[in-house]
C-alpha positions as CSV (number, residue, x, y, z in Angstrom):
1,I,-0.3,7.9,9.1
2,Q,0.8,10.5,11.5
3,N,-2.0,9.8,13.8
4,V,-2.1,6.1,13.3
5,G,1.2,4.9,13.0
6,K,0.7,2.0,10.6
7,F,-2.2,0.3,9.3
8,D,-3.7,-3.4,9.8
9,E,-3.2,-5.6,6.6
10,G,-6.8,-5.6,6.0
11,S,-7.0,-1.5,5.7
12,V,-4.0,-1.3,3.7
13,A,-5.3,-3.9,1.1
14,F,-8.6,-1.7,0.8
15,I,-6.4,1.5,0.4
16,M,-3.9,-0.2,-1.9
17,N,-6.5,-1.6,-4.0
18,Q,-8.2,1.9,-4.6
19,V,-4.7,3.3,-5.3
20,L,-3.8,0.7,-7.7
21,K,-7.4,1.0,-9.7
22,I,-6.9,5.0,-10.0
23,V,-3.2,4.4,-11.5
24,K,-4.6,1.9,-13.4
25,Y,-7.1,4.1,-15.0
26,C,-4.5,6.9,-15.3
27,H,-2.0,4.9,-17.4
28,S,-4.8,3.5,-19.5
29,M,-5.3,7.0,-20.4
30,N,-1.8,7.4,-20.9
31,I,-1.5,9.8,-18.0
32,I,1.4,9.6,-15.6
33,H,1.1,10.8,-11.9
34,R,4.8,11.0,-11.2
35,D,4.5,12.1,-7.7
36,L,2.4,9.7,-5.9
37,K,2.7,10.1,-1.8
38,P,0.7,9.4,1.0
39,E,0.1,13.2,1.1
40,N,-1.7,13.1,-2.1
41,I,-3.8,10.7,-1.1
42,M,-7.0,12.2,0.4
43,I,-9.7,10.7,2.5
44,E,-12.9,11.1,0.7
45,S,-15.1,9.0,3.8
46,R,-15.0,6.6,6.2
47,E,-17.4,3.9,5.8
48,K,-19.3,2.3,8.9
49,N,-17.2,-0.6,9.1
50,R,-14.1,1.5,8.8
51,C,-13.1,1.1,5.5
52,I,-11.3,4.5,3.9
53,Q,-12.7,5.8,0.6
54,I,-9.7,7.8,-1.0
55,K,-9.3,10.0,-3.7
56,I,-5.9,10.8,-5.5
57,I,-4.9,14.6,-5.7
58,D,-1.8,17.2,-7.1
59,F,-1.6,16.3,-10.7
60,G,0.3,19.1,-11.4
61,T,3.6,17.0,-12.3
62,A,1.2,14.6,-14.3
63,K,1.9,14.1,-17.4
64,I,0.5,12.5,-20.8
65,F,2.8,10.1,-22.1
66,E,3.4,7.7,-24.9
67,K,4.0,4.4,-24.6
68,G,7.6,3.4,-25.5
69,Q,8.8,7.3,-24.9
70,P,10.6,7.3,-22.0
71,E,10.7,10.5,-20.2
72,N,13.8,12.4,-18.9
73,R,12.3,15.5,-16.3
74,Y,13.3,14.6,-12.6
75,V,9.7,15.2,-11.2
76,G,8.5,13.4,-7.8
77,S,9.7,13.8,-4.0
78,S,12.4,11.9,-2.7
79,Y,11.1,9.2,-0.7
80,Y,8.6,7.7,-3.3
81,I,11.0,8.4,-6.6
82,A,11.9,5.4,-8.6
83,P,15.6,4.7,-9.1
84,E,14.9,5.2,-12.9
85,V,13.5,8.6,-12.6
86,I,16.4,9.6,-10.9
87,Q,18.7,8.4,-13.8
88,R,16.1,10.4,-16.0
89,K,15.2,8.0,-18.3
90,Y,11.9,6.1,-17.1
91,T,8.0,5.0,-18.0
92,E,4.7,4.8,-16.3
93,K,6.1,2.3,-14.2
94,C,7.5,4.8,-11.6
95,D,4.3,5.2,-10.1
96,L,4.3,1.6,-9.5
97,W,7.4,2.1,-7.2
98,S,5.7,5.1,-5.5
99,C,2.9,2.5,-4.9
100,G,5.4,-0.4,-3.1
101,V,6.8,2.6,-1.2
102,I,3.0,3.9,0.0
103,M,2.5,0.2,1.0
104,Y,5.4,-0.3,2.7
105,I,4.7,3.2,5.0
106,L,0.8,2.0,5.5
107,L,2.4,-1.4,6.9
108,T,5.2,0.0,9.1
109,G,4.6,3.4,9.6
110,R,7.8,4.4,8.0
111,P,9.8,4.6,4.6
112,P,11.7,1.7,3.1
113,F,14.2,4.4,2.3
114,G,14.9,6.7,5.0
115,G,17.9,9.3,5.3
116,N,18.6,12.3,7.1
117,N,18.5,14.5,3.8
118,D,17.7,14.1,0.3
119,E,21.3,12.8,-0.9
120,E,21.0,9.8,1.7
121,I,17.5,8.9,0.8
122,L,18.2,8.9,-2.7
123,G,21.4,7.2,-2.4
124,R,19.7,3.9,-0.8
125,I,17.4,4.1,-3.4
126,K,19.6,3.7,-5.8
127,K,21.0,0.7,-4.1
128,G,17.6,-0.5,-3.4
129,K,18.4,-2.6,-0.5
130,Y,15.2,-2.3,2.3
131,D,14.2,-4.4,4.9
132,L,11.6,-6.9,5.3
133,S,12.5,-8.6,8.0
134,K,12.6,-6.5,11.3
135,Y,9.2,-5.4,13.2
136,P,6.3,-5.6,12.0
137,W,7.2,-7.9,9.0
138,G,7.1,-11.0,11.4
139,V,3.4,-10.6,11.5
140,I,2.9,-9.2,7.9
141,S,1.9,-12.1,5.4
142,A,4.2,-13.3,2.8
143,E,1.7,-12.0,0.3
144,A,1.8,-8.5,1.1
145,K,5.8,-9.1,1.2
146,D,5.9,-10.5,-1.9
147,L,3.6,-7.8,-3.7
148,I,6.1,-5.1,-2.0
149,K,9.1,-6.8,-3.4
150,R,7.4,-6.6,-7.1
151,L,6.5,-3.2,-6.8
152,I,9.7,-1.9,-5.2
153,E,11.8,-3.7,-7.9
154,P,14.9,-1.8,-9.2
155,N,14.4,-2.9,-12.5
156,P,11.6,-1.3,-14.2
157,S,10.9,-4.3,-16.9
158,L,10.4,-6.4,-13.7
159,R,8.1,-4.6,-12.0
160,L,4.7,-5.1,-12.0
161,N,2.3,-2.9,-13.9
162,A,-1.1,-1.6,-12.3
163,E,-2.8,-4.3,-14.0
164,D,-0.7,-7.2,-12.7
165,A,-0.6,-5.7,-9.2
166,L,-4.7,-6.0,-8.9
167,H,-4.3,-9.0,-9.6
168,H,-1.6,-10.4,-7.4
169,P,-3.0,-12.9,-4.5
170,W,-2.6,-10.4,-1.5
C-alpha cells in the first residue's frame, strides 16, 4: 500500500476474496483473529497476471471463541477496530469490520476513520461516519461501495458474515 498507494478494483477483489476465505475458515474453526490489518497480510507470491497470493499472519491476539458468547478483552489496532470492541462486547463479526476497513484502504490508499491520535480515530469509529463520495469513489463500482457499507456496518447484527460477504455480487 505504501508503494502503490491504492489498488485497482480487480486487484482488490482478488485480495479480498482470499482474506474473506481465510476469515471464513477461521470462524468455522471458532477462531477470531482480532487484529486483521494490512500489516498482517503478507504477499506470498505474485502471479504472471499480476494477481497477488496472500497469507494472513500474526495470530498472537487470536482466540478460540464460543458462538453466542461475547468477548470483552480490548484487542486490535485503532484504525481497524470495530466499535463493539471499543465497547468491550463483541463477537467474531469484529473481523468483518476490519475486512471492510482493509478493503476501503486498498481502494483509496487511506483509512475510513482517520485522526491525529488513537483518541480521534476511536471517536470517529464510534460515530461510524465515513465518506464514499470524494475521489476516487466516483470511479468505484456501486457493488464495491455496497460491500464496504455492509462490512463497515456499526451494528454487528446487521454486518455481513464472511460467508455472506463471499457471496456478495461484487
